[in-house]
N, C-alpha and C positions, 0 to 999 in steps of 0.2 A: 533655517529655511522657513519661510512664511507660507502656509497653505492658503491658496485662494480658491474660491468656488468658481466653477466654470460658468460662462455667460449663459443666460436662459436659452439662447438659440442652440447651445450645444448639449443641453440636458436631454436625456433620452425620455421618450413618452411611451406609456403603455398603450395598448390598443384602444382602451377606453378614453385616452386623452390625458390621463392623470400623470402629472410630472413626478418622476421618481427621483430620490436622492441616491447618489452613488457613495458608497462607503469603501474607503481603501484601507486595507490592512497590510502593513509592511512588517514582515517578521525578519529581524536580523539575528541570525544565529552564528556564532563563531566570529572569526575575524573577517573572512571574506564571503561568507555565505549570507544571502538574503533571498527572501521569497515574497512574492506579493499575491494576495488573493483578493479578487474583486467580487463584491456582491452588490446587488441592487436591493435596497430596502423599500418595498412597496408600501404605499400609504394605507392600504386596506388591512387594518388590524396589526400592523407592525410585522407582517409575514415576511420572512426572508426568502427571496427568490434568487437562485444562483444564476449568474449570467453565463451562458454557454457551459452547462454542467460537465460536459465530457471533453472540454478543452482546458488548457492551463495546467499549471503544476498541481501536484497532489496537495491536499489541504493540510493545514497545520493542525496539530493536536493540542488541546488545552488540558484535558484530563487524562492522565496516564492510568492504565489498568495493569494488573498482574498477568501479562502475557506469558511470562516464563516462570511458572511457580517452582520454587526451590525443590519441592518434593516430587516433581514430575518424573516419570519413567519413559523417556522418549523411545527406547527400543521397544517396549511393550506397546506403546501408543502406535508406532509405526506398523507393528504386526497386525494390530486391530484394524488400522486404517487400510492396510493392503487387502485384508479379507473383505472389508466393506467396499473398497474400490472395485474389486473384482465383481462383486455382486451388482454394483451400480454402474459399472463401466466408467469409472472416473479415474483421474490421475491423483497422485498424492504429491502435495507440495510441502517440502521441508523448509522451514524458515529458521535459520541459525541466527541467534541474536541474544539479547539480554534486556532486562527491564531498564537498565540505565541508558540504553541506546534510543535516542530520540527518533532516529530514522526508522527503527524497528516499529515504533508506534505509528509513524506516519504511513508506512507501508501496510500495516495491519488495518488501519482505518480505510485506506484506499481499496483494500481487498474485500471490504465488506459494504461498500457504497457504490452507487451508480452502476454503469455498465460493467465495470470490473467486478463488482460485488455479485452481479447476476451471473456472470460467467463462472465465478468461483463457486457460488451456491450450486449451479447445475453440473459443473464438470470437475471439481477438485475437492479434495479433503486436505485441510491444512493441519500441519503438526508443527508446533513451535519447539525448537530444540535450544535449550538454555546453554549458553557458553560461559555463564558466570562472569568472571573477570578475565576470561580467555583460557581457563584451565579445565572446564567441564565439557564432556561429550566430544573430545577431540578425536576419539576412535570413530564416531559417526561422521564427523566432518572429513576424516581421511577416507572412510569407506565410500562415501558419496562424492569424493573428489571436489570438496568445497573448501579451498584454502581460506582460512580466517584472517590471515595476515593482509588480505586485501581489504578488509573492513566487513562490518555487518550493518544491515542484514545481508546474509548470504542465502541463496536459494538453490535448492535441488528439486528436480521434478522426477518422479518415478512413474512408470506405467503400473497397471493394476497387478502385474506379476512381480513388481519389485525391481525391474530393470531401470537403471539410471538413464534418463533421457537427456537431462540438462543439468548443468551446475554452473553457478555464476563464479567462475574461476578468475575473472578479472575485476572483481568488485563492482559489478554492474548496478547493484542495488544499494551500495553503501551510502549514497547520497540521495536517498529516496525523496527527500524534501525538495529536490530540484527536478525530479522525474515528471515528465508530462503525462497526464491522464491517458491520452490517446496511445502513448507508447506502452503503457502498462496494459491497456486493453489489447493492443496488437500482440504483445508478448503472450498474454493468456490465450488468445485466439490461436496462436501458433502452436501452443503446447497442450491444448485441451484434447481429450480423447476424440478420435474421429470415428464416426459410425461405420461398421463393416457389414 
């Protein structure tokens, strides 16, 4: 397939009249999965300006980090988070996954950026629960009614008293790379602590 540039009449213009270049990034993962992220590269100093930052799919991850440390103690982390959540009137979000899981990293990035990141910072405490190769912390997955056979990441949300409010029992997050940003924001809005 040969890439062709758009005619000048179709190229977007910034408010100051400067013509911008559009860069298309197509990420093909797996056999049937593909994702596209569109960015506009402004000519003022090479600064990247995201086109419609709260629309589109969650963004790809290029550098993975150790989200799920092998020596983590999630039961203790949950206890600490519940105490902090009660003081701050926040919810606790458990994210079951593993470092090998690409979608876990995509979801984590989305939960720390843009409108979703702001909601998480103000209303949630995140705890990453490592499942290893599917053999770790199964007791926690069972306790919080989060079946891992539907895929990871899997999410459970607790109120500040530890009561289970939501669990992704149908694998709603397992294909995070295809999730729409606006859907993630709507999900967070739905489950954040409401003032009383």
